[in-house]
LOKOLGU-64446 format. One record per residue (C-alpha): z, x, y; residue in three letters; residue number from 1. Coordinates in nm, 4 decimals, always signed. Layout:
% residues N
R          Z          X          Y   res     n
R          Z          X          Y   ALA   NUM
...
//
This chain:
% residues 188
R          Z          X          Y   res     n
R    -0.6067    -1.0033    -2.0792   UNK     1
R    -0.2836    -1.1801    -1.9954   UNK     2
R    -0.0337    -0.9575    -1.8210   UNK     3
R    +0.2998    -1.1221    -1.7555   UNK     4
R    +0.4584    -0.7956    -1.6421   UNK     5
R    +0.3144    -0.8374    -1.2944   UNK     6
R    +0.4941    -1.0717    -1.0576   UNK     7
R    +0.1791    -1.2360    -0.9192   UNK     8
R    +0.0791    -1.3479    -1.2697   UNK     9
R    +0.4111    -1.5272    -1.3096   UNK    10
R    +0.3677    -1.6981    -0.9727   UNK    11
R    -0.0080    -1.7632    -0.9907   UNK    12
R    -0.1380    -1.7699    -1.3509   UNK    13
R    -0.5098    -1.8101    -1.4201   UNK    14
R    -0.6811    -1.9622    -1.7218   UNK    15
R    -1.0511    -1.9252    -1.6425   UNK    16
R    -1.2956    -1.6854    -1.4848   UNK    17
R    -1.3356    -1.9130    -1.1817   UNK    18
R    -0.9597    -1.9257    -1.1276   UNK    19
R    -0.9458    -1.5462    -1.1633   UNK    20
R    -1.2139    -1.4943    -0.8968   UNK    21
R    -1.0463    -1.7448    -0.6660   UNK    22
R    -0.7136    -1.5697    -0.7186   UNK    23
R    -0.8779    -1.2340    -0.6433   UNK    24
R    -1.0267    -1.3658    -0.3181   UNK    25
R    -0.6997    -1.5242    -0.2072   UNK    26
R    -0.4970    -1.2121    -0.2860   UNK    27
R    -0.7464    -0.9800    -0.1140   UNK    28
R    -0.7489    -1.1937    +0.1994   UNK    29
R    -0.3709    -1.2398    +0.2032   UNK    30
R    -0.3057    -0.8711    +0.1355   UNK    31
R    -0.5557    -0.7567    +0.3980   UNK    32
R    -0.4007    -0.9867    +0.6574   UNK    33
R    -0.0527    -0.8581    +0.5716   UNK    34
R    -0.1724    -0.4977    +0.5991   UNK    35
R    -0.3428    -0.5672    +0.9319   UNK    36
R    -0.0325    -0.7369    +1.0719   UNK    37
R    +0.1923    -0.4605    +0.9412   UNK    38
R    -0.0227    -0.1996    +1.1136   UNK    39
R    +0.0523    -0.3670    +1.4468   UNK    40
R    +0.4297    -0.3466    +1.3949   UNK    41
R    +0.4860    +0.0073    +1.5104   UNK    42
R    +0.7260    +0.2555    +1.6594   UNK    43
R    +0.5460    +0.5247    +1.8625   UNK    44
R    +0.5251    +0.8657    +1.6941   UNK    45
R    +0.2649    +1.1388    +1.7026   UNK    46
R    +0.0038    +1.1599    +1.5569   UNK    47
R    +0.0385    +0.8395    +1.3553   UNK    48
R    +0.2579    +0.5502    +1.4690   UNK    49
R    +0.5253    +0.4494    +1.2211   UNK    50
R    +0.4204    +0.1144    +1.0865   UNK    51
R    +0.5257    -0.1151    +0.8054   UNK    52
R    +0.1940    -0.0571    +0.6268   UNK    53
R    +0.3399    +0.1622    +0.3549   UNK    54
R    +0.6039    -0.1011    +0.2845   UNK    55
R    +0.3289    -0.3624    +0.2408   UNK    56
R    +0.1377    -0.1198    +0.0160   UNK    57
R    +0.4517    -0.0909    -0.2005   UNK    58
R    +0.4845    -0.4699    -0.2152   UNK    59
R    +0.1157    -0.5239    -0.2953   UNK    60
R    +0.1134    -0.2575    -0.5659   UNK    61
R    +0.4303    -0.3818    -0.7323   UNK    62
R    +0.3472    -0.7524    -0.7166   UNK    63
R    -0.0330    -0.7509    -0.7653   UNK    64
R    -0.0733    -0.4893    -1.0394   UNK    65
R    -0.3513    -0.2306    -1.0681   UNK    66
R    -0.6670    -0.4388    -1.0346   UNK    67
R    -0.5632    -0.6810    -0.7643   UNK    68
R    -0.3943    -0.4126    -0.5542   UNK    69
R    -0.6921    -0.1776    -0.5798   UNK    70
R    -0.9344    -0.4552    -0.4826   UNK    71
R    -0.7087    -0.5583    -0.1955   UNK    72
R    -0.6815    -0.2095    -0.0467   UNK    73
R    -1.0542    -0.1477    -0.0874   UNK    74
R    -1.1214    -0.4816    +0.0865   UNK    75
R    -0.8848    -0.3816    +0.3667   UNK    76
R    -1.0630    -0.0477    +0.4167   UNK    77
R    -1.4038    -0.2177    +0.4104   UNK    78
R    -1.2928    -0.4732    +0.6720   UNK    79
R    -1.1746    -0.1878    +0.8918   UNK    80
R    -1.4954    +0.0097    +0.8365   UNK    81
R    -1.7149    -0.2775    +0.9541   UNK    82
R    -1.5128    -0.3136    +1.2708   UNK    83
R    -1.2357    -0.5645    +1.2125   UNK    84
R    -0.9271    -0.4449    +1.4031   UNK    85
R    -0.7102    -0.4082    +1.0925   UNK    86
R    -0.5895    -0.0538    +1.1566   UNK    87
R    -0.3049    +0.0487    +1.3870   UNK    88
R    -0.5315    +0.0827    +1.6894   UNK    89
R    -0.8462    -0.1071    +1.6037   UNK    90
R    -1.1272    -0.0805    +1.3527   UNK    91
R    -1.4563    +0.0915    +1.2854   UNK    92
R    -1.5960    +0.3617    +1.0617   UNK    93
R    -1.4492    +0.6372    +1.2801   UNK    94
R    -1.1006    +0.5474    +1.1552   UNK    95
R    -1.2157    +0.6325    +0.8041   UNK    96
R    -1.3456    +0.9690    +0.9223   UNK    97
R    -1.0843    +1.0635    +1.1824   UNK    98
R    -0.7858    +1.2944    +1.1418   UNK    99
R    -0.5558    +1.0230    +1.0034   UNK   100
R    -0.8065    +0.8823    +0.7520   UNK   101
R    -0.6302    +1.0547    +0.4642   UNK   102
R    -0.3334    +0.8214    +0.5025   UNK   103
R    -0.5629    +0.5190    +0.4659   UNK   104
R    -0.7268    +0.6577    +0.1513   UNK   105
R    -0.3868    +0.7595    +0.0217   UNK   106
R    -0.2634    +0.4024    +0.0607   UNK   107
R    -0.5500    +0.2769    -0.1561   UNK   108
R    -0.4773    +0.5277    -0.4329   UNK   109
R    -0.1025    +0.4709    -0.4036   UNK   110
R    -0.1396    +0.0934    -0.4388   UNK   111
R    -0.3477    +0.1436    -0.7525   UNK   112
R    -0.0956    +0.3862    -0.9056   UNK   113
R    +0.1998    +0.1644    -0.8163   UNK   114
R    +0.0048    -0.1307    -0.9576   UNK   115
R    -0.0590    +0.0624    -1.2788   UNK   116
R    +0.3147    +0.1056    -1.3241   UNK   117
R    +0.3783    -0.2570    -1.2294   UNK   118
R    +0.1407    -0.3595    -1.5090   UNK   119
R    +0.3747    -0.1727    -1.7442   UNK   120
R    +0.6846    -0.3597    -1.6290   UNK   121
R    +0.8188    -0.1101    -1.3719   UNK   122
R    +0.8741    -0.3899    -1.1189   UNK   123
R    +1.1539    -0.5322    -1.3318   UNK   124
R    +1.3793    -0.2262    -1.3167   UNK   125
R    +1.5324    -0.0817    -1.0003   UNK   126
R    +1.5037    +0.2768    -1.1283   UNK   127
R    +1.1469    +0.2417    -1.2557   UNK   128
R    +1.0474    +0.0638    -0.9350   UNK   129
R    +1.1965    +0.3515    -0.7349   UNK   130
R    +1.0060    +0.6090    -0.9398   UNK   131
R    +0.6704    +0.4341    -0.9004   UNK   132
R    +0.7136    +0.3678    -0.5280   UNK   133
R    +0.8312    +0.7241    -0.4660   UNK   134
R    +0.5205    +0.8492    -0.6499   UNK   135
R    +0.3068    +0.6202    -0.4326   UNK   136
R    +0.4696    +0.7635    -0.1212   UNK   137
R    +0.3956    +1.1166    -0.2399   UNK   138
R    +0.0318    +1.0169    -0.2927   UNK   139
R    +0.0029    +0.8656    +0.0561   UNK   140
R    +0.1468    +1.1709    +0.2263   UNK   141
R    -0.0438    +1.4176    +0.0062   UNK   142
R    -0.3726    +1.2577    +0.1075   UNK   143
R    -0.2629    +1.2069    +0.4680   UNK   144
R    -0.1106    +1.5469    +0.5359   UNK   145
R    -0.3792    +1.7190    +0.3310   UNK   146
R    -0.6634    +1.5678    +0.5319   UNK   147
R    -0.4816    +1.5995    +0.8645   UNK   148
R    -0.4015    +1.9623    +0.7823   UNK   149
R    -0.7692    +2.0373    +0.7261   UNK   150
R    -0.8306    +1.9166    +1.0823   UNK   151
R    -0.5335    +2.0504    +1.2812   UNK   152
R    -0.3739    +2.3034    +1.0453   UNK   153
R    -0.1141    +2.2446    +0.7776   UNK   154
R    +0.1898    +2.3544    +0.9772   UNK   155
R    +0.1053    +2.1063    +1.2517   UNK   156
R    +0.0199    +1.8385    +0.9957   UNK   157
R    +0.3584    +1.8748    +0.8268   UNK   158
R    +0.5382    +1.8788    +1.1631   UNK   159
R    +0.3550    +1.5747    +1.2995   UNK   160
R    +0.2428    +1.3860    +0.9910   UNK   161
R    +0.5294    +1.4171    +0.7445   UNK   162
R    +0.8650    +1.5333    +0.8774   UNK   163
R    +0.9074    +1.2601    +1.1429   UNK   164
R    +0.8500    +0.9929    +0.8788   UNK   165
R    +1.0876    +1.1014    +0.6025   UNK   166
R    +1.3789    +0.8812    +0.7116   UNK   167
R    +1.1630    +0.5776    +0.7855   UNK   168
R    +0.9863    +0.6100    +0.4496   UNK   169
R    +1.3207    +0.6401    +0.2706   UNK   170
R    +1.4285    +0.3154    +0.4382   UNK   171
R    +1.1039    +0.1378    +0.3395   UNK   172
R    +1.1316    +0.2635    -0.0188   UNK   173
R    +1.4919    +0.1420    -0.0424   UNK   174
R    +1.3980    -0.1958    +0.1026   UNK   175
R    +1.1084    -0.2420    -0.1419   UNK   176
R    +1.3211    -0.1328    -0.4385   UNK   177
R    +1.5938    -0.3782    -0.3383   UNK   178
R    +1.3474    -0.6669    -0.3060   UNK   179
R    +1.0909    -0.6342    -0.5866   UNK   180
R    +1.3081    -0.6221    -0.9033   UNK   181
R    +1.5314    -0.8929    -0.7571   UNK   182
R    +1.2351    -1.1259    -0.7065   UNK   183
R    +1.1025    -1.0359    -1.0537   UNK   184
R    +1.4342    -1.1417    -1.2073   UNK   185
R    +1.4415    -1.4668    -1.0088   UNK   186
R    +1.0857    -1.5674    -1.1094   UNK   187
R    +1.1293    -1.5151    -1.4849   UNK   188
//
């Protein structure tokens, strides 16, 4: 199925199954590297450092579409699970079971949902882009705060895992919304 609504398909079209698989591998590797690097750019907060990971999740979802973004985030989580230091403070299966694991799972679901909307042309409109990225942010924090709250209590999870990040997330959402539709218009 050709989908020209997604930015990556305008930049990197494929015509065969081999090209599609190669594209998938390249995008998964590139996206995983970007996510790993973005996890290292951090401002200290408790219990989760503020990183640029959510911004990269927004970019991946909006530019890759549903399938490629889902595969990329799953690849990223698998790399972390087997021990590659792709998470904020390392790697290993314990990160996918620890108190902040919900944020990681939330990022995977958020990228897929944002990608779903990107497949439907939401990356071309500033308002639609904002709606899809805001929904992705809600998903990330619902998973993250929900899981963290089951470990430390919901009041503490909201105080430590949501409230300190509202302004930084608003900035990252605004930045992504300013960039993605602009690039989509340029690459037409």
